[in-house]
C-alpha positions as CSV (number, residue, x, y, z in Angstrom):
1,M,20.4,-14.6,35.6
2,N,17.1,-13.1,36.8
3,N,14.2,-15.5,36.1
4,M,11.7,-12.9,37.2
5,Y,10.9,-12.0,33.5
6,P,11.0,-15.2,31.5
7,L,11.6,-14.9,27.8
8,V,8.4,-15.5,25.9
9,R,8.9,-16.6,22.3
10,Q,6.3,-15.7,19.7
11,P,5.6,-18.1,16.9
12,M,7.1,-16.9,13.6
13,Q,4.6,-15.6,11.1
14,S,4.7,-17.1,7.7
15,M,4.9,-14.7,4.7
16,S,1.3,-15.4,3.8
17,M,0.1,-14.1,7.2
18,L,1.8,-10.7,6.8
19,Q,-0.6,-7.8,6.0
20,P,0.4,-4.7,4.1
21,E,0.5,-1.5,6.1
22,Q,-0.6,1.8,4.8
23,V,1.9,4.6,5.3
24,V,0.8,8.2,5.0
25,V,3.3,11.1,4.7
26,V,2.0,14.3,6.3
27,E,3.7,17.6,5.9
28,P,2.1,19.6,8.7
29,F,3.8,22.9,8.2
30,V,3.3,22.9,4.4
31,Y,-0.3,21.9,5.0
32,S,-0.9,24.7,7.5
33,A,0.7,27.3,5.3
34,T,-1.2,26.1,2.2
35,C,-4.5,26.3,4.0
36,S,-4.1,30.0,4.2
37,L,-3.8,30.2,0.4
38,V,-7.1,28.6,-0.6
39,G,-8.8,30.8,-3.2
40,K,-5.6,32.7,-4.0
41,P,-3.2,32.5,-7.0
42,V,0.1,30.8,-6.2
43,V,3.3,29.7,-7.8
44,L,4.7,26.4,-6.5
45,E,7.8,24.4,-7.4
46,T,7.5,20.6,-7.3
47,T,10.1,17.9,-7.8
48,R,8.7,17.8,-11.4
49,G,8.6,21.5,-12.2
50,R,6.8,24.8,-11.6
51,L,3.1,25.3,-11.5
52,T,1.0,28.4,-11.4
53,G,-2.7,28.6,-10.6
54,V,-5.3,29.1,-7.9
55,V,-5.4,26.8,-4.8
56,M,-8.9,25.3,-4.9
57,D,-8.6,22.8,-2.0
58,V,-6.1,21.5,0.5
59,K,-6.0,18.1,2.2
60,P,-3.4,16.7,4.6
61,D,-1.7,14.8,1.8
62,H,-2.4,16.9,-1.4
63,L,-3.6,20.2,-2.8
64,V,-5.7,21.0,-5.8
65,I,-4.5,23.7,-8.2
66,K,-6.7,25.1,-10.9
67,E,-4.8,26.5,-13.9
68,R,-7.1,27.9,-16.7
69,D,-9.1,24.8,-17.7
70,S,-6.8,22.2,-16.0
71,T,-7.0,20.9,-12.5
72,F,-3.9,19.5,-10.8
73,F,-3.7,17.3,-7.7
74,V,-0.2,17.8,-6.2
75,R,1.1,15.6,-3.4
76,L,2.4,17.9,-0.6
77,C,5.5,15.7,-0.1
78,K,6.4,16.7,-3.7
79,V,6.2,20.5,-3.0
80,V,9.6,22.2,-2.8
81,W,8.2,25.7,-2.2
82,I,5.0,27.6,-2.6
83,M,4.3,31.4,-2.6
84,P,1.5,33.8,-3.4
85,D,1.5,34.9,-7.1
86,I,1.6,38.7,-7.2
87,N,1.0,39.0,-10.9
């Protein structure tokens, strides 16, 4: 056995020492495509159903859709597809 790299043991952390980690899901291609639709009417399908409106803002994790008097914040990871509304 090669003793050049001795095994260093780390003390085990107790459960109270563990800190939660934040995980962010980024959909780079959906984000990039959606940025080009800001200010335009769109139709998008989510895992919960279809939504029609104007894209007001896009962030790396969500987009803002305005439909009449309602504003919707849609997580990009829940978007199945999105396309310009030609009506």
